[in-house]
FIKE-596508 format. One line per 10 residues: for each residue x, y, z of C-alpha. Coordinates in steps of 0.2 Angstrom, whole numbers, m for minus. Layout:
<nuses>
X,Y,Z | ...
</nuses>
This chain:
<nuses>
m255,m466,268 | m274,m468,267 | m272,m487,266 | m261,m487,282 | m273,m476,291 | m287,m488,287 | m277,m503,292 | m272,m495,308 | m290,m490,312 | m295,m508,310
m280,m515,318 | m280,m521,336 | m261,m521,336 | m255,m515,354 | m240,m506,347 | m252,m493,340 | m266,m495,353 | m271,m487,369 | m259,m498,379 | m243,m489,375
m252,m472,379 | m258,m480,396 | m240,m483,401 | m237,m465,400 | m249,m462,414 | m240,m460,431 | m247,m457,448 | m237,m449,462 | m249,m452,477 | m238,m443,490
m237,m427,480 | m254,m427,473 | m249,m428,455 | m255,m437,440 | m244,m436,424 | m247,m440,406 | m230,m439,398 | m224,m422,404 | m242,m415,406 | m250,m414,423
m268,m421,423 | m282,m421,435 | m296,m433,439 | m313,m425,440 | m330,m432,445 | m342,m432,430 | m355,m425,441 | m344,m410,444 | m342,m406,426 | m360,m409,424
m363,m396,438 | m352,m384,429 | m361,m386,412 | m378,m383,421 | m371,m367,430 | m364,m360,414 | m380,m363,404 | m390,m355,418 | m379,m340,420 | m373,m337,402
m386,m346,392 | m384,m362,382 | m376,m354,367 | m362,m345,377 | m360,m361,388 | m357,m371,373 | m344,m359,366 | m334,m359,382 | m334,m378,384 | m330,m380,365
m315,m368,367 | m310,m378,383 | m310,m394,373 | m300,m386,359 | m287,m381,371 | m286,m399,378 | m284,m406,360 | m270,m394,356 | m261,m399,372 | m263,m417,367
m257,m414,350 | m241,m406,357 | m239,m420,369 | m240,m433,356 | m228,m424,345 | m216,m424,359 | m219,m442,365 | m218,m450,348 | m206,m438,337 | m202,m452,325
m219,m460,323 | m227,m461,306 | m241,m449,302 | m254,m463,303 | m250,m467,321 | m249,m448,326 | m266,m445,319 | m273,m461,327 | m267,m456,344 | m280,m442,345
m295,m454,346 | m285,m466,358 | m281,m452,370 | m300,m447,369 | m303,m465,375 | m290,m465,388 | m295,m448,396 | m313,m455,398 | m322,m443,386 | m329,m455,374
m327,m471,364 | m321,m467,347 | m322,m479,333 | m314,m473,316 | m324,m476,301 | m314,m467,288 | m298,m457,289 | m290,m449,273 | m276,m438,278 | m260,m431,271
m251,m420,283 | m238,m414,270 | m252,m409,258 | m263,m403,272 | m278,m413,266 | m290,m421,278 | m307,m430,279 | m313,m441,293 | m328,m450,300 | m329,m458,317
m342,m465,328 | m344,m459,346 | m352,m469,359 | m352,m469,378 | m350,m451,378 | m348,m443,396 | m355,m426,389 | m370,m435,381 | m374,m443,398 | m373,m428,409
m382,m417,396 | m397,m430,397 | m396,m430,416 | m397,m411,417 | m408,m406,402 | m416,m422,396 | m416,m428,379 | m413,m414,366 | m410,m413,348 | m394,m407,341
m376,m408,347 | m371,m412,365 | m353,m416,363 | m347,m398,365 | m330,m401,373 | m327,m417,362 | m330,m407,346 | m318,m394,352 | m305,m407,357 | m306,m416,340
m304,m399,331 | m289,m394,342 | m280,m411,341 | m281,m413,322 | m278,m395,319 | m263,m396,330 | m256,m411,321 | m261,m406,303 | m254,m388,305 | m270,m381,297
m288,m378,304 | m298,m394,303 | m316,m391,309 | m327,m405,316 | m346,m407,317 | m356,m419,327 | m371,m427,318 | m385,m437,326 | m384,m456,322 | m395,m465,335
m398,m468,353 | m381,m467,362 | m371,m465,347 | m367,m450,335 | m356,m448,319 | m342,m435,319 | m336,m428,303 | m320,m418,301 | m313,m408,286 | m304,m392,282
m313,m375,284 | m315,m373,265 | m323,m390,264 | m339,m384,273 | m353,m374,266 | m350,m356,271 | m366,m355,281 | m362,m371,290 | m344,m366,293 | m349,m349,300
m361,m358,312 | m348,m370,318 | m334,m357,319 | m343,m345,331 | m341,m357,345 | m322,m355,343 | m322,m336,345 | m322,m328,362 | m338,m319,364 | m342,m301,371
m344,m306,389 | m326,m314,389 | m319,m298,382 | m328,m288,395 | m321,m299,409 | m304,m297,402 | m306,m278,401 | m311,m278,419 | m297,m289,424 | m285,m277,415
m293,m262,424 | m291,m270,441 | m273,m274,437 | m269,m257,432 | m277,m250,448 | m267,m262,458 | m251,m257,450 | m255,m238,453 | m258,m240,471 | m243,m251,474
m227,m242,481 | m214,m239,468 | m209,m257,468 | m204,m262,450 | m211,m278,443 | m194,m282,435 | m185,m282,452 | m197,m288,466 | m207,m304,462 | m216,m314,475
m232,m319,484 | m226,m331,497 | m228,m326,516 | m209,m326,519 | m207,m314,504 | m221,m303,509 | m214,m301,527 | m197,m295,521 | m205,m283,508 | m216,m276,521
m201,m271,532 | m193,m263,517 | m208,m253,513 | m208,m247,531 | m190,m242,530 | m192,m233,514 | m201,m219,522 | m187,m215,534 | m168,m213,534 | m165,m228,545
m150,m240,542 | m155,m257,536 | m146,m273,538 | m151,m287,526 | m148,m304,532 | m149,m320,521 | m139,m334,512 | m129,m332,497 | m139,m329,481 | m156,m324,490
m156,m307,481 | m151,m295,495 | m145,m282,482 | m162,m283,474 | m170,m279,490 | m157,m265,493 | m161,m257,476 | m180,m259,479 | m178,m250,495 | m168,m236,487
m181,m234,473 | m196,m233,485 | m187,m220,496 | m186,m201,495 | m168,m204,489 | m173,m213,473 | m167,m198,462 | m150,m200,470 | m136,m212,466 | m137,m231,472
m119,m236,475 | m115,m255,478 | m99,m261,486 | m94,m279,488 | m83,m277,503 | m77,m295,502 | m69,m291,485 | m59,m276,490 | m41,m280,493 | m35,m274,511
m23,m260,504 | m37,m253,494 | m51,m253,506 | m49,m235,513 | m46,m227,496 | m61,m236,488 | m73,m231,502 | m67,m214,506 | m57,m208,491 | m39,m203,488
m30,m187,485 | m17,m184,471 | 0,m190,477 | m6,m199,492 | 4,m214,487 | 14,m219,472 | 3,m220,457 | m10,m209,464 | m9,m196,450 | m26,m189,451
m39,m186,465 | m54,m196,465 | m69,m198,476 | m73,m214,486 | m90,m224,486 | m96,m213,501 | m95,m197,491 | m102,m205,475 | m117,m210,485 | m120,m193,492
m139,m189,493 | m142,m208,489 | m139,m225,495 | m123,m234,499 | m125,m253,499 | m111,m262,508 | m112,m281,503 | m103,m294,513 | m99,m281,526 | m93,m294,538
m77,m297,527 | m70,m280,531 | m54,m279,542 | m55,m272,560 | m46,m257,554 | m58,m254,540 | m73,m257,552 | m66,m243,563 | m65,m230,549 | m83,m236,543
m90,m233,560 | m84,m215,561 | m91,m211,543 | m108,m218,548 | m108,m210,565 | m101,m192,561 | m107,m191,543 | m90,m185,536 | m76,m194,528 | m58,m190,525
m49,m195,508 | m33,m204,509 | m19,m192,509 | m30,m177,513 | m31,m166,529 | m49,m160,528 | m65,m169,531 | m80,m169,519 | m98,m170,524 | m108,m184,516
m127,m188,517 | m130,m206,513 | m142,m220,518 | m132,m236,523 | m139,m253,518 | m128,m267,524 | m129,m285,520 | m121,m301,526 | m123,m320,525 | m114,m323,541
m121,m322,559 | m114,m305,564 | m118,m307,583 | m107,m323,583 | m94,m314,574 | m94,m301,587 | m92,m314,601 | m78,m321,591 | m69,m304,590 | m70,m304,571
m83,m289,571 | m84,m273,581 | m98,m273,593 | m101,m254,591 | m102,m256,572 | m114,m271,574 | m126,m260,584 | m125,m246,572 | m129,m257,557 | m142,m268,566
m155,m255,568 | m168,m263,557 | m163,m281,552 | m172,m289,537 | m171,m307,534 | m172,m311,516 | m179,m329,515 | m170,m343,505 | m179,m349,490 | m184,m366,498
m195,m355,509 | m203,m346,494 | m209,m361,484 | m225,m351,479 | m213,m339,471 | m204,m351,460 | m216,m351,445 | m216,m332,445 | m198,m330,446 | m195,m343,433
m206,m335,421 | m198,m318,424 | m181,m325,420 | m188,m334,404 | m194,m318,398 | m178,m309,402 | m166,m321,394 | m178,m325,379 | m177,m306,375 | m159,m306,376
m157,m321,365 | m170,m315,352 | m181,m330,356 | m200,m331,359 | m203,m334,378 | m203,m353,380 | m216,m362,391 | m209,m372,405 | m216,m390,405 | m227,m395,420
m214,m409,423 | m200,m396,423 | m209,m384,434 | m213,m399,446 | m194,m402,447 | m190,m384,450 | m203,m383,465 | m196,m399,473 | m178,m394,471 | m168,m389,487
m160,m373,480 | m143,m372,489 | m139,m357,477 | m156,m349,480 | m163,m336,467 | m146,m334,459 | m145,m353,455 | m163,m352,448 | m159,m338,437 | m143,m347,430
m153,m363,428 | m167,m353,418 | m153,m345,408 | m146,m362,403 | m163,m368,399 | m167,m354,387 | m150,m356,379 | m152,m375,376 | m170,m374,370 | m174,m371,351
m185,m356,347 | m203,m361,350 | m199,m377,360 | m204,m380,378 | m191,m380,392 | m190,m397,399 | m181,m405,414 | m166,m410,404 | m163,m392,398 | m163,m386,416
m153,m399,427 | m136,m405,422 | m139,m422,430 | m154,m432,435 | m151,m428,453 | m164,m415,461 | m157,m416,478 | m174,m420,484 | m183,m436,490 | m189,m448,477
m207,m447,475 | m216,m465,474 | m225,m467,458 | m237,m479,450 | m241,m481,432 | m254,m491,422 | m251,m508,415 | m259,m515,399 | m275,m521,408 | m278,m503,415
m272,m508,433 | m261,m497,444 | m243,m504,443 | m230,m499,457 | m214,m491,450 | m204,m489,465 | m187,m490,457 | m184,m475,446 | m167,m481,441 | m175,m496,433
m186,m485,423 | m171,m474,417 | m161,m490,413 | m175,m496,402 | m176,m480,393 | m158,m480,390 | m158,m497,383 | m172,m493,371 | m163,m477,366 | m148,m487,361
m158,m499,351 | m152,m515,361 | m163,m530,356 | m173,m540,368 | m162,m556,364 | m146,m547,369 | m154,m540,385 | m160,m557,390 | m143,m565,386 | m134,m551,397
m146,m554,411 | m143,m573,411 | m124,m572,409 | m123,m559,423 | m134,m570,435 | m123,m586,431 | m107,m576,434 | m114,m570,451 | m119,m587,455 | m102,m595,450
m111,m605,437 | m124,m613,448 | m139,m614,437 | m151,m616,452 | m144,m600,461 | m145,m590,445 | m163,m595,441 | m168,m589,459 | m159,m573,455 | m169,m571,439
m186,m576,447 | m186,m592,436 | m187,m610,439 | m171,m621,436 | m180,m629,421 | m185,m612,414 | m167,m606,414 | m161,m622,406 | m173,m620,392 | m167,m602,389
m149,m608,389 | m153,m622,377 | m163,m610,365 | m149,m598,363 | m140,m598,347 | m122,m598,355 | m123,m602,373 | m109,m596,384 | m95,m608,387 | m98,m608,406
</nuses>
């Protein structure tokens, strides 16, 4: 292992170098995204980070500023360790360890030159020395504070500690030592390898200080106050911050303080019943029953008995009297979903029950008073149904007192991360798993999907993602979408070539094809032979035409044909 690491550190072999990592960078100009693997990245001005460093030092003091930036670097290092493990699941340990310094280079923090790396992941042993030069932190620190003795690579130390600890599975602590102008030496070893006093001094920068705890306590207090003044909206039911959601929820809150009939409008799967239940819970009828009826699922012969009840002996098989949904909802809320699916006969009886407040069981001769709030819902245009003679006009006006449009999920893009996380927690608890994190790439796909099935489709998709993900793993795009299609526009991307220049990647199918070929272990020779043979077949054996198809000259293609071990008969 140690020999491999040393050879790797000295090697310029591009297979283990920065070039492969650079190809993992993708830029989506039209969407404002930069991706490194599945992680979303940002480009920041060095001066902006310098301004942050100065303000933190001026506001909190140099020691607290160093702690915050060290912990920030530590989080970044842990993220990169997780990213590398995912990008290179079968890579040997020396390559995995080497990726940390390369990523530090690639991300523009510092030039890292390994001097010595002795590591054994299985045994948990580690010691390394590397040289830092061209450090962005050193540069901004000198610009702001001048030349000062001591460590200036606060984020960089945190990053190295986070990355190596994440890879090794044990805490590896790094210390920056002064070496010379523009260069410093970084030493890393396990916590027990440091002198107690030295370890204590280094460790204190990794522990949140009192001011962070105080800020957290204040945040929790504010959150508690916010919850206490909110109306009785349950977090498990109503989730959203988008303007469309807030507009619908405001109408529900206003309706809750009265007994007004509410008509919920919206596409299938938008969550109309969730809104109806929230209205019930926020109203004075919250202690009463909430009874839901799917009118579209009731067979025509049973509609009357289901809604209004039945007396014993009313028809063959009616051996006992039983109340209908209206009676069961007495002093509460009756939710009539898919109300437009009721027959004209059932609509007539429903109108009378709503107008008069009394019902008559099937087979009975007396009426019964009921006190219910009616909340109806439909995904069709009731006004158009009235014009077409499919829905009673008087019932329409009786239900349409306060229409509330529940927005489709495509108009609630801001709510998707909140809803997704709520569903992750819900299904993780059901499956006995730790709540998984949704990768940035997967969340990006969710927020750019068209959602024909709305919130219900999102809930089903997250349920599938939780089920298909191993405990502790992240939920990725492949766990959520059954196919590669997202029903959305393709986003133009660019990546980085081996020289660090942006390279257009307009054809996403080519990228997927290459990944598939590599996954199948097909050799370069076989791929080239297949391309040549296909081009010749399409050109009916015309070498010049096949060469143009392949972007080669005629002589270049002939050379390839002659070089093949077993040229095709054609």
